[in-house]
C-alpha positions in Angstrom: 0.0 0.0 0.0 1.3 3.4 -1.0 1.6 6.1 1.7 -1.3 8.6 1.4 -1.5 11.9 3.2 -4.2 14.5 3.8 -3.0 17.6 1.9 -4.5 20.8 3.2 -3.6 22.6 0.0 -6.0 20.4 -2.1 -8.3 19.2 0.6 -7.7 15.6 -0.6 -6.2 12.4 0.7 -3.4 11.9 -1.9 -0.7 9.4 -2.7 2.6 10.7 -1.4 5.2 11.2 -4.2 8.3 13.3 -3.3 10.2 15.2 -6.0 13.1 12.9 -5.5 12.0 9.2 -5.2 14.8 8.5 -2.7 14.6 11.5 -0.4 12.1 13.7 1.5 12.5 17.3 2.5 10.5 17.9 5.7 10.0 21.3 7.4 8.1 21.9 10.7 7.2 25.3 12.1 8.9 25.4 15.5 8.1 27.4 18.6 8.3 31.0 19.5 10.6 30.7 22.5 8.7 32.8 25.0 7.1 30.2 27.3 7.6 26.7 28.6 6.6 24.1 26.0 3.3 22.5 26.8 1.6 19.2 25.6 0.0 21.0 22.7 3.5 21.7 21.3 4.6 18.2 22.1 1.8 16.8 20.1 3.2 18.4 17.0 6.7 17.3 17.8 5.8 13.7 18.4 3.7 13.3 15.4 6.3 14.9 13.2 8.9 12.6 14.8 6.8 9.6 13.9 6.3 10.9 10.3 10.1 11.2 10.1 10.6 7.7 11.5 8.0 6.1 9.2 9.5 7.8 6.1 12.9 6.4 7.3 11.3 3.0 7.7 10.0 3.2 4.1 13.6 3.8 2.9 13.6 7.5 2.3 16.5 9.7 3.1 14.8 12.3 5.3 16.1 15.8 5.7 14.2 17.3 8.6 14.4 21.0 9.6 12.6 22.7 12.5 13.1 26.3 13.4 13.2 28.4 16.6 11.6 31.8 16.5 13.8 33.8 18.8 12.7 37.3 17.8 9.2 38.2 18.8 7.2 40.6 20.9 6.1 37.8 23.3 9.7 37.2 24.1 10.3 40.8 25.0 7.3 40.6 27.3 9.2 38.2 29.5 12.3 40.4 29.9 13.1 40.8 33.6 11.4 37.6 34.5 13.4 35.0 32.5 16.3 37.1 31.2 17.7 40.6 31.0 17.1 41.0 27.3 15.1 39.6 24.4 18.2 37.5 23.5 18.5 36.2 27.1 14.9 35.2 27.3 15.0 33.4 23.9 18.2 31.6 24.9 16.5 30.4 28.2 13.5 28.9 26.4 15.5 27.4 23.5 17.5 25.5 26.1 14.3 24.3 27.8 12.7 23.2 24.4 15.8 21.2 23.6 15.7 19.5 27.0 12.0 18.8 26.6 12.6 17.3 23.1 15.2 15.0 24.4 12.9 13.9 27.3 10.4 12.8 24.7 12.8 10.5 22.8 12.6 12.6 19.6 14.9 12.0 16.7 17.1 15.0 16.2 16.3 17.2 13.2 19.1 17.8 10.7 19.2 21.5 11.8 17.3 23.7 14.2 17.8 27.2 12.6 17.1 30.4 14.6 15.8 33.6 13.1 18.7 35.6 14.6 21.1 33.4 12.6 19.3 34.1 9.3 18.7 37.9 9.1 21.0 38.3 6.0 19.0 35.6 4.2 15.7 37.3 5.2 16.9 40.7 3.9 18.0 39.0 0.6 14.5 37.5 0.3 12.8 40.8 1.0 14.9 42.5 -1.6 14.0 39.9 -4.2 10.3 40.5 -3.5 10.8 44.2 -3.9 12.6 43.7 -7.2 9.9 41.4 -8.5 7.1 43.9 -7.7 5.5 41.9 -4.9 6.4 44.2 -2.0 6.7 47.9 -1.3 8.5 50.0 1.3 6.9 52.7 3.5 8.7 54.6 6.2 11.4 51.9 6.6 9.0 49.0 6.7 8.4 46.6 3.8 5.0 45.0 3.1 3.9 42.2 0.9 1.2 43.2 -1.6 -1.3 40.4 -1.4 -3.1 41.7 -4.5 0.1 41.1 -6.6 0.0 37.4 -5.9 -2.9 36.0 -7.9 -3.1 32.7 -5.9 -3.2 34.4 -2.4 -5.7 32.5 -0.2 -5.3 29.1 -2.0 -4.3 27.3 1.2 -7.0 28.7 3.5 -9.6 29.1 0.7 -10.2 32.8 1.3 -10.6 35.8 -1.0 -8.3 38.9 -0.7 -11.3 41.3 -0.6 -12.9 39.4 2.3 -9.8 39.4 4.6 -9.4 41.5 7.7 -6.3 43.6 8.4 -3.1 41.8 9.2 -0.7 43.1 11.8 0.3 46.6 12.8 0.6 50.0 10.9 -2.6 49.4 9.0 -2.7 53.1 8.0 0.5 52.9 5.9 -0.4 49.8 4.0 -2.0 49.8 0.5 -4.3 47.0 1.5 -5.3 46.1 5.1 -4.5 42.5 4.3 -0.9 43.2 3.3 1.6 41.9 5.8 5.0 43.0 7.1 8.2 41.5 5.7 10.4 44.0 7.5 9.4 46.2 10.4 11.1 49.6 10.9 12.7 50.5 14.2 12.3 48.6 17.4 9.2 47.5 19.3 6.4 49.7 20.6 5.6 49.1 24.3 1.9 48.9 23.3 2.7 45.8 21.2 3.8 43.8 24.2 1.5 45.1 26.9 -1.1 42.4 26.5 1.6 39.6 26.8 3.2 41.1 29.9 3.7 39.1 33.1 3.6 40.6 36.5 7.3 39.7 37.2 8.5 41.2 34.0 10.1 44.6 33.5 7.8 47.5 32.5 7.1 47.5 28.7 9.1 50.6 28.1 12.2 49.1 29.7 11.7 45.7 28.2 11.4 47.1 24.7 14.8 48.8 25.0 16.3 45.3 24.8 14.6 44.5 21.5 17.0 43.2 18.9 17.3 45.2 15.6 19.4 44.9 12.5 20.6 47.3 9.8 18.9 46.9 6.4 18.7 48.7 3.1 15.5 50.3 4.5 17.0 51.3 7.8 17.2 49.7 11.2 14.5 47.2 12.0 13.3 43.7 12.6 12.0 40.8 10.3 8.3 40.1 10.0 7.1 36.9 11.4 6.2 35.0 8.2 9.3 35.8 6.2 11.4 33.9 8.8 10.2 30.4 7.8 10.5 31.0 4.1 14.1 32.1 4.5 15.1 29.3 6.8 13.4 26.5 4.8 14.8 27.6 1.5 18.3 28.0 3.1 18.4 24.6 4.6 16.2 22.6 2.2 15.3 23.9 -1.2 13.0 26.3 -3.1 10.5 23.5 -3.2 10.0 21.1 -0.2 8.0 17.9 0.0 6.2 18.2 3.3 5.5 21.3 5.4 3.9 20.5 8.8 2.5 22.9 11.4 -0.5 23.3 13.7 -3.9 23.9 12.3 -4.0 27.3 13.9 -1.2 28.4 11.5 -3.0 27.7 8.3 -3.9 31.4 8.2 -2.2 33.7 8.2 1.3 32.2 8.7 1.3 29.4 6.2 -0.8 31.3 3.6 1.8 34.1 3.8 4.7 31.6 3.6 3.3 30.3 0.3 2.7 33.8 -1.2 6.2 35.2 -0.4 8.1 32.0 -1.2 6.4 31.4 -4.5 6.5 35.0 -5.5 10.3 35.1 -4.8 11.2 31.8 -6.5 8.5 31.2 -9.1 8.4 27.6 -7.8 5.8 25.7 -5.7 6.8 26.1 -2.1 5.5 22.9 -0.6 3.9 19.9 -2.3 2.1 18.6 0.7 0.8 20.7 3.7 0.0 18.5 6.8 -1.6 20.2 9.7 -1.7 18.8 13.3 -5.0 19.2 15.1 -5.1 21.1 18.4 -5.0 19.6 21.8 -8.0 20.7 23.8 -8.9 20.8 27.4 -12.5 21.8 28.5 -13.3 22.6 24.8 -10.5 25.1 24.6 -7.2 24.6 22.8 -4.2 24.1 25.1 -2.4 27.5 24.9 0.3 29.4 26.7 -1.8 32.6 26.4 -4.8 31.0 28.0 -2.8 29.5 30.8 -4.6 26.2 30.6 -1.7 24.0 29.9 0.4 21.1 31.3 4.1 21.6 30.5 6.1 18.9 28.8 8.4 18.8 31.8 5.6 18.4 34.3 3.9 15.6 32.3 7.0 13.6 31.6 8.2 14.0 35.2 4.9 12.5 36.4 4.2 9.9 33.8 7.3 9.2 31.8 8.1 9.6 28.1 6.4 6.4 27.1 3.0 7.4 28.5 3.5 10.9 27.0 4.1 9.5 23.5 1.3 6.9 23.9 -1.1 9.7 24.9 0.0 12.1 22.1 -0.2 9.4 19.5 -3.6 8.1 20.6 -5.4 10.3 18.1 -4.6 10.8 14.4 -2.4 13.8 13.9 -5.0 15.8 11.8 -7.8 15.3 14.3 -8.4 17.3 17.5 -7.3 15.6 20.7 -8.6 15.9 24.2 -6.5 16.2 27.4 -8.3 14.9 30.4 -7.9 12.5 33.3 -9.7 9.8 31.2 -7.5 10.1 28.1 -4.3 10.1 30.2 -5.5 7.0 32.1 -6.3 5.3 28.7 -2.7 6.1 27.6 -1.3 4.7 30.8 -3.3 1.5 30.4 -2.3 1.1 26.7 1.4 1.6 27.5 1.2 -0.9 30.4 -0.3 -3.5 28.0 2.5 -2.9 25.4 5.2 -2.9 28.0 3.9 -6.1 29.6 3.5 -7.8 26.3 7.1 -7.0 25.3 8.5 -8.0 28.7 6.6 -11.4 28.7 7.8 -12.1 25.2 11.4 -11.4 26.2 11.2 -13.4 29.4 9.6 -16.4 27.7 12.0 -16.4 24.8 15.0 -16.2 27.1 13.7 -19.1 29.4 14.6 -22.7 29.2 11.0 -23.4 28.3 11.5 -21.8 24.8 12.1 -24.4 22.1 12.9 -24.4 18.5 10.7 -27.4 17.9 7.6 -25.8 19.3 5.4 -24.0 16.8 2.3 -21.9 17.6 0.7 -21.1 14.3 -1.7 -18.6 16.0 1.2 -16.6 17.5 3.2 -16.6 14.2 0.2 -15.6 12.1 -0.7 -12.8 14.5 2.9 -11.4 14.3 2.6 -11.4 10.5 -0.9 -9.9 10.6 0.2 -7.2 13.1 3.1 -6.1 10.8 0.7 -5.8 7.9 -1.9 -4.0 9.9 0.7 -1.6 11.3 2.0 -0.9 7.8 -1.5 -0.3 6.5 -2.3 2.1 9.4 0.9 4.1 9.0 0.4 4.4 5.2 -3.1 5.6 5.8 -2.0 9.2 6.6 0.2 8.2 9.6 -2.7 6.7 11.6 -0.9 6.2 14.8 -3.9 5.1 16.8 -4.6 2.1 14.6 -0.9 1.4 14.5 -0.8 1.3 18.3 -3.9 -0.9 18.2 -2.0 -3.4 16.0 0.8 -3.6 18.6 -1.8 -4.1 21.4 -3.1 -7.1 19.4 0.5 -8.4 19.4 0.7 -8.0 23.2 -2.6 -10.0 23.5 -1.2 -12.8 21.3 2.0 -13.0 23.4 0.0 -13.2 26.6 -2.2 -16.0 25.2 0.8 -18.0 24.1 2.6 -17.7 27.4 -0.6 -18.3 29.5 -1.7 -21.3 27.4 1.6 -23.2 26.9 4.1 -24.9 29.2 6.6 -24.9 26.4 7.1 -21.8 24.2 7.6 -21.2 20.5 11.0 -19.5 20.5 10.8 -18.5 16.8 7.3 -17.0 17.2 8.4 -15.1 20.3 11.6 -13.8 18.6 9.4 -12.5 15.7 7.1 -10.8 18.2 10.0 -9.1 20.0 11.4 -7.9 16.7 8.0 -6.5 15.8 7.6 -4.7 19.1 11.1 -3.2 18.7 11.1 -2.4 15.0 7.6 -0.9 15.1 7.0 0.2 18.7 10.5 1.6 19.3 11.7 2.3 15.7 8.5 3.9 14.4 6.4 5.0 17.4 9.5 6.0 19.4 8.6 4.0 22.5 11.3 2.6 24.8 10.7 -0.9 26.0 14.1 -1.0 27.7 13.5 1.7 30.3 12.1 5.1 31.3 9.0 3.7 32.9 6.8 6.2 34.6 7.5 4.5 37.9 11.2 5.0 37.5 10.7 8.6 36.7 8.5 9.3 39.7 10.8 7.4 42.1 13.9 9.3 40.8 12.1 12.6 41.2 10.9 11.8 44.7 14.3 10.7 45.9 15.9 13.8 44.4 13.2 16.0 46.1 14.0 14.2 49.4 17.7 14.9 49.1 16.9 18.5 48.2 14.8 18.9 51.3 17.6 17.5 53.5 20.0 20.0 51.8 17.7 22.9 52.6 17.6 21.7 56.3 21.3 21.7 56.4 21.5 25.2 55.0 19.0 26.5 57.5 21.1 24.9 60.2 24.2 26.6 59.0 25.8 23.4 57.7 26.8 24.9 54.4 29.6 22.5 53.6 27.3 19.5 54.0 24.6 21.3 51.9 27.1 21.8 49.2 28.1 18.2 49.3 24.4 17.1 48.9 24.1 19.5 45.9 27.2 17.9 44.3 25.8 14.4 44.9 22.6 15.4 43.2 24.5 16.8 40.2 26.6 13.6 40.0 23.4 11.7 39.6 22.4 13.8 36.6 20.2 16.3 38.4 20.5 20.1 38.4 19.5 22.2 41.4 17.8 25.5 40.3 16.6 28.4 42.4 13.0 29.4 41.4 10.4 31.8 42.6 8.9 29.0 44.6 12.2 27.9 46.1 14.9 25.4 45.1 13.9 22.7 42.6 15.5 19.7 40.9 15.4 18.9 37.3 16.9 16.0 35.2 18.6 16.8 31.9 
């Protein structure tokens, strides 16, 4: 069965055919590094990770790029709380995102470009758009003229004359729907006021730390949308195979990416647009701005990466998902069944009761059927829920075999183990060898206990002993951090 994907650009489920039959160029819109990453962000990461893994499994050479947006008004709104400047805050959250990604057992992308590293490429792209008549300059800012690009609106199925205003400085734009490619000057305090946290510096002071660059139009900052076009074309090509992002980015971000990229190159920007559904809680999307989120660090710390991945893959990527006690409990139960099935297969295969002369046709046939069902599910638009269901059927077959036999089919069990590990670990990114949620909780509880003893020693004036306890925690891979709520321990 050929891989088929749901292409937002056409609204159809289509056979996937990359430009190069041997390789795939994959771009994912990364985070604006202004807040701790939450499970909604992780949902996108994990689904893109599985896409990457499945394309690898199919034999493609995958080049995977995911960006960090480290220039943004929301970042400036955290100055004084998480850093002394826009650059400091961005650096703090980039590091946290990297740590969260590693905790979820994600494959590394080929590169993680940052906006601040690509300002020259952004300026070159803006100049190209000006030269080709798709953009215009006003008072040091440069805007894209949406009326000059005939296909504007083709991703989101909208008409230019029906669009509302995009962004700031509406009065100086030819059309309210035009969008900024380059923004003159620094950042107006009014632009960050709505994002401000109580612990942050006043808007006027925070905006003094905004990063700006010289350009042919004067000092300024890049617009939001131009960033991804510059980074994807720099690290991939003028045309990429798959562009992935959240459904909330279809308009205006992805629509604008298409317009400016195709206007500049004359080439199709992305062949397949795949959009990850939102993660909702109480019928609202999980969002940093709404404050209704569970951070990646909190969830993994409590449940472990395997439950996190099982939960995030429990719904097809393009569908909305629900975060609740019930859906998390379901993920815990599904992971426990998978883990137990794998463990029992390994224990039985490695026991003296496993024989090469014993054959269980039901077990062997189930292994073959599971592989086929898994392949069918993944080729059906990366249907991770059905793929997981196939592995749960494998766990059931292993349990039946072990429970019903005194002597075991070694070959059948070996094939089952290989299926668990090739599909569950290799494709779904689970880890049968460790990182159980119990281990994570125990390690955290022990670390918290040591930290409590350390604080008692400090209060008693035993600073040398307190320092020894801190060193012992760090030797175990833990880092002691001072937070607004007191000392805390994290694991890298």
